[in-house]
C-alpha positions as CSV (number, residue, x, y, z in Angstrom):
1,M,-22.6,4.9,-8.9
2,I,-20.3,7.8,-8.2
3,R,-18.2,7.6,-5.0
4,T,-17.2,10.8,-3.2
5,I,-13.8,11.0,-1.6
6,D,-12.5,14.0,0.4
7,V,-9.0,14.8,-0.7
8,K,-8.0,14.9,3.0
9,A,-8.0,11.1,2.8
10,I,-5.5,11.3,-0.1
11,E,-3.3,13.7,1.9
12,N,-3.4,11.5,5.0
13,A,-2.6,8.4,3.0
14,I,0.4,10.0,1.2
15,A,1.8,11.2,4.5
16,V,1.8,7.8,6.0
17,L,3.1,6.1,2.8
18,C,6.1,8.4,2.6
19,V,7.2,7.4,6.1
20,E,6.5,3.7,5.7
21,A,8.3,3.5,2.4
22,N,11.4,5.0,3.8
23,L,11.4,3.0,7.0
24,T,10.4,-0.5,5.9
25,L,11.7,-2.3,2.8
26,P,9.2,-4.4,0.8
27,E,9.4,-8.0,1.9
28,S,10.0,-9.2,-1.7
29,L,13.2,-7.2,-1.8
30,R,14.3,-8.2,1.7
31,Q,13.8,-11.9,0.7
32,S,15.8,-11.3,-2.4
33,L,18.7,-10.1,-0.3
34,R,18.4,-13.2,1.9
35,N,18.5,-15.4,-1.2
36,A,21.5,-13.5,-2.5
37,L,23.3,-14.1,0.8
38,A,22.6,-17.8,0.7
39,N,23.8,-18.2,-2.8
40,E,26.8,-15.8,-2.9
41,R,30.2,-17.5,-3.2
42,T,32.5,-14.5,-2.4
43,N,33.2,-14.0,1.3
44,I,33.5,-10.2,1.2
45,A,30.2,-10.1,-0.8
46,K,28.5,-12.3,1.8
47,D,29.7,-10.0,4.6
48,I,28.3,-7.0,2.9
49,L,25.0,-8.6,2.2
50,Q,24.7,-9.6,5.8
51,T,25.5,-6.0,6.9
52,L,22.8,-4.7,4.5
53,L,20.2,-7.0,6.0
54,E,21.2,-6.0,9.5
55,N,20.8,-2.3,8.5
56,I,17.3,-3.0,7.1
57,T,16.3,-4.8,10.3
58,A,17.7,-2.0,12.5
59,A,15.9,0.7,10.6
60,E,12.6,-1.0,11.0
61,A,13.1,-1.7,14.7
62,M,14.3,1.8,15.5
63,R,11.8,3.5,13.1
64,I,14.5,5.4,11.2
65,P,15.2,5.6,7.5
66,I,16.8,2.6,5.8
67,C,19.0,5.1,3.8
68,Q,19.9,8.7,4.5
69,D,18.8,9.7,1.0
70,T,15.1,9.6,1.5
71,G,14.6,10.4,-2.1
72,M,12.5,12.4,-4.5
73,V,8.9,11.1,-4.1
74,V,7.3,9.5,-7.2
75,V,3.6,8.9,-6.8
76,F,1.6,6.6,-9.1
77,A,-2.1,7.2,-8.7
78,E,-4.7,5.0,-10.3
79,I,-8.1,6.8,-10.1
80,G,-11.3,5.0,-10.7
81,Q,-13.5,6.8,-13.2
82,D,-16.4,6.7,-10.8
83,V,-14.6,8.7,-8.1
84,H,-15.6,12.3,-7.4
85,F,-13.1,14.3,-5.3
86,V,-14.3,17.0,-2.9
87,G,-12.5,19.3,-0.4
88,G,-9.9,20.7,-2.8
89,L,-7.6,19.6,-5.6
90,F,-6.3,16.1,-5.8
91,E,-2.8,17.2,-6.9
92,E,-2.5,19.7,-4.1
93,A,-3.5,17.1,-1.6
94,V,-0.7,14.8,-2.8
95,H,1.9,17.5,-2.3
96,R,0.5,18.4,1.1
97,G,0.8,14.7,2.1
98,V,4.4,14.6,1.0
99,A,5.2,17.7,2.9
100,R,3.6,16.3,6.1
101,G,5.2,12.9,5.7
102,Y,8.7,14.4,5.4
103,T,8.5,17.1,8.0
104,E,6.5,15.3,10.6
105,G,8.4,12.0,9.9
106,Y,11.8,13.8,10.2
107,L,12.9,12.6,6.8
108,R,15.6,14.4,4.8
109,C,14.2,17.0,2.5
110,S,16.3,17.0,-0.7
111,I,14.3,18.9,-3.4
112,A,15.7,22.0,-5.0
113,A,13.0,24.5,-6.1
114,D,15.0,25.4,-9.2
115,P,17.5,23.1,-10.9
116,L,20.2,25.9,-11.2
117,R,19.6,28.2,-8.2
118,R,19.3,25.2,-5.9
119,E,17.3,26.6,-3.0
120,N,15.8,23.8,-1.0
121,T,12.0,23.7,-0.8
122,G,12.2,22.6,2.9
123,D,9.5,19.9,2.7
124,N,10.6,17.6,-0.1
125,T,7.9,18.9,-2.4
126,P,6.9,18.8,-5.2
127,A,6.5,15.1,-5.8
128,V,6.5,13.6,-9.3
129,L,2.9,12.6,-9.9
130,H,1.7,10.1,-12.6
131,L,-2.1,9.8,-13.0
132,S,-4.1,7.1,-14.8
133,I,-7.8,6.7,-15.0
134,V,-9.0,3.1,-14.4
135,D,-12.3,1.2,-13.9
136,G,-14.0,1.4,-10.6
137,D,-14.6,3.7,-7.7
138,G,-11.4,3.4,-5.8
139,V,-8.0,5.1,-5.7
140,R,-4.7,3.1,-5.6
141,L,-1.8,5.2,-4.4
142,R,1.8,3.9,-4.8
143,V,4.6,6.0,-3.3
144,C,8.1,5.4,-4.5
145,P,10.9,7.5,-3.0
146,K,13.9,7.5,-5.3
147,G,17.4,8.4,-4.2
148,F,19.7,10.0,-6.7
149,G,22.8,8.0,-6.1
150,S,21.1,5.4,-8.3
151,E,18.9,7.8,-10.3
152,N,22.0,9.6,-11.6
153,M,23.2,6.3,-13.1
154,S,20.1,5.8,-15.3
155,R,20.3,6.1,-19.1
156,L,18.1,6.2,-22.2
157,K,19.1,5.4,-25.8
158,M,17.2,5.7,-29.1
159,L,18.1,2.6,-30.9
160,T,17.1,1.8,-34.5
161,P,14.7,-1.0,-35.5
162,A,17.8,-2.8,-36.8
163,A,18.8,-3.4,-33.2
164,D,18.1,-6.9,-31.8
165,E,17.8,-8.6,-28.4
166,N,21.6,-8.7,-28.0
167,D,21.9,-5.0,-28.6
168,L,19.4,-4.3,-25.8
169,I,21.2,-6.7,-23.4
170,A,24.5,-5.0,-24.3
171,F,23.0,-1.5,-23.5
172,V,21.7,-2.7,-20.1
173,S,25.0,-4.3,-19.3
174,E,27.0,-1.2,-20.4
175,T,24.7,1.0,-18.2
176,V,25.5,-1.2,-15.2
177,Q,29.3,-1.2,-15.9
178,L,29.3,2.6,-16.2
179,A,27.4,2.8,-12.9
180,G,29.9,0.6,-11.0
181,S,29.6,1.0,-7.3
182,N,27.8,4.4,-7.5
183,P,24.2,3.2,-7.1
184,C,25.1,1.1,-4.0
185,P,24.7,-2.4,-5.5
186,P,23.2,-4.9,-5.5
187,M,20.9,-3.0,-7.8
188,V,17.3,-3.3,-8.9
189,L,16.9,-2.4,-12.5
190,G,13.8,-1.2,-14.4
191,V,14.0,-1.4,-18.2
192,G,11.6,0.3,-20.6
193,I,11.4,-0.8,-24.2
194,G,9.3,1.0,-26.8
195,G,7.1,4.1,-26.7
196,N,8.8,7.3,-27.5
197,F,11.5,9.4,-25.8
198,E,9.6,10.4,-22.7
199,S,7.3,7.4,-22.3
200,C,10.2,5.0,-22.5
201,A,11.7,6.5,-19.4
202,L,8.3,6.2,-17.6
203,L,8.1,2.6,-18.6
204,A,11.5,2.0,-16.9
205,K,10.3,3.8,-13.8
206,K,7.1,1.7,-13.7
207,A,9.2,-1.5,-14.1
208,L,11.5,-0.5,-11.3
209,C,8.4,-0.1,-9.0
210,R,7.2,-3.6,-9.5
211,C,7.7,-6.1,-6.7
212,V,11.0,-8.0,-6.9
213,G,10.3,-11.4,-8.3
214,E,7.2,-10.3,-10.3
215,A,8.1,-11.4,-13.8
216,N,6.6,-9.8,-16.9
217,S,3.3,-11.4,-17.8
218,D,4.5,-12.0,-21.4
219,P,6.8,-15.1,-21.5
220,F,8.9,-13.5,-24.2
221,Y,9.8,-10.5,-22.0
222,A,10.0,-12.7,-18.8
223,E,12.8,-14.7,-20.6
224,L,14.5,-11.5,-21.7
225,E,14.4,-10.2,-18.1
226,Q,16.4,-13.3,-17.0
227,K,18.9,-13.0,-19.9
228,M,19.5,-9.3,-19.0
229,L,19.8,-10.2,-15.3
230,S,22.3,-12.9,-16.0
231,A,24.4,-10.6,-18.2
232,V,24.5,-8.0,-15.5
233,N,25.5,-10.4,-12.7
234,A,28.3,-11.7,-14.9
235,S,29.9,-8.2,-14.5
236,N,31.5,-9.1,-11.1
237,I,30.7,-5.6,-9.7
238,G,29.1,-7.3,-6.7
239,P,27.7,-5.8,-3.5
240,Q,28.9,-2.3,-3.0
241,G,31.3,-2.8,-5.9
242,F,33.7,-5.2,-4.1
243,G,33.1,-8.1,-6.5
244,G,30.8,-11.1,-6.3
245,D,27.9,-12.9,-7.9
246,T,25.2,-10.4,-6.9
247,T,25.4,-7.2,-8.9
248,A,21.7,-7.0,-9.3
249,L,18.9,-8.6,-7.3
250,W,16.2,-8.2,-9.9
251,L,15.5,-6.7,-13.4
252,A,12.0,-5.9,-14.7
253,I,10.9,-4.9,-18.2
254,E,7.9,-2.9,-19.3
255,A,7.3,-2.7,-23.0
256,A,4.9,-0.6,-25.2
257,P,4.1,0.0,-28.9
258,T,6.6,2.2,-30.7
259,H,7.1,3.9,-34.1
260,I,8.3,1.8,-37.0
261,A,11.4,3.9,-37.3
262,G,12.6,3.6,-33.7
263,L,13.4,1.4,-30.7
264,P,13.8,3.4,-27.5
265,V,15.3,1.7,-24.5
266,A,15.7,3.1,-21.0
267,V,17.3,1.8,-17.8
268,N,16.2,3.2,-14.5
269,V,18.8,2.1,-11.9
270,G,17.7,1.4,-8.3
271,C,19.8,0.6,-5.3
272,H,19.4,-2.3,-2.8
273,V,16.7,-0.2,-1.0
274,T,14.4,0.4,-4.0
275,R,11.4,1.4,-1.9
276,H,7.7,1.6,-2.4
277,A,4.5,1.5,-0.4
278,E,0.9,1.5,-1.5
279,Q,-2.7,1.8,-0.3
280,M,-6.2,1.5,-1.7
281,I,-8.7,4.1,-0.8
């Protein structure tokens, strides 16, 4: 049976999610920071992790952004094939929701309308929207604001099929070394493996938006996630780049089929406030 949804509900949900994602860190990431503090052996790193946790708690209590860079909004929308939208266009409703969330929520608007002429749009639109059609009559919205201190450190490389697991680990480690303190570590890392040039980057973004601690469902890739994370944390970059055991809190991999002649790999770097919020409609 077809379910009718007015796009005003989409707009309202996006507006709320934009604010909540910027003010409240997912509990899985907050717990990961607590665990890092408990296990960290370096005093300065422990002090920094404690300060980061205090900042997160203060932001939630005072209803202010966790970070001043409230990001470029990435929206993942899973739309049930039995949904019929009324009241306007779905995509326009998403952008209106972002505009409302950022202006009414007093969040920093950071989007330039043109990449070279740099005039600010004034309401943090447009968002980056990814749509997928799924079974059912509901809509799952996930809002993931992404700051550019970490986004700028992301990389993609077209490896050959001759590359092995160690080559992938080396590329991820190199990416983190090049990033250094720029992405405000401890980082969260999304790794995409496979697909083609553009889909590999999207895989990395999807991986970054998984909850911290949610391992890949394939044991092979779950093991590779841990190998990559261990290699990254051996770098001694540490919290905010001052050294220590905790360079990254978590690393997630998403993989997809690829061409016989290629092996794309992408790393999407996130900071210690890798944010997302979601709602089912």
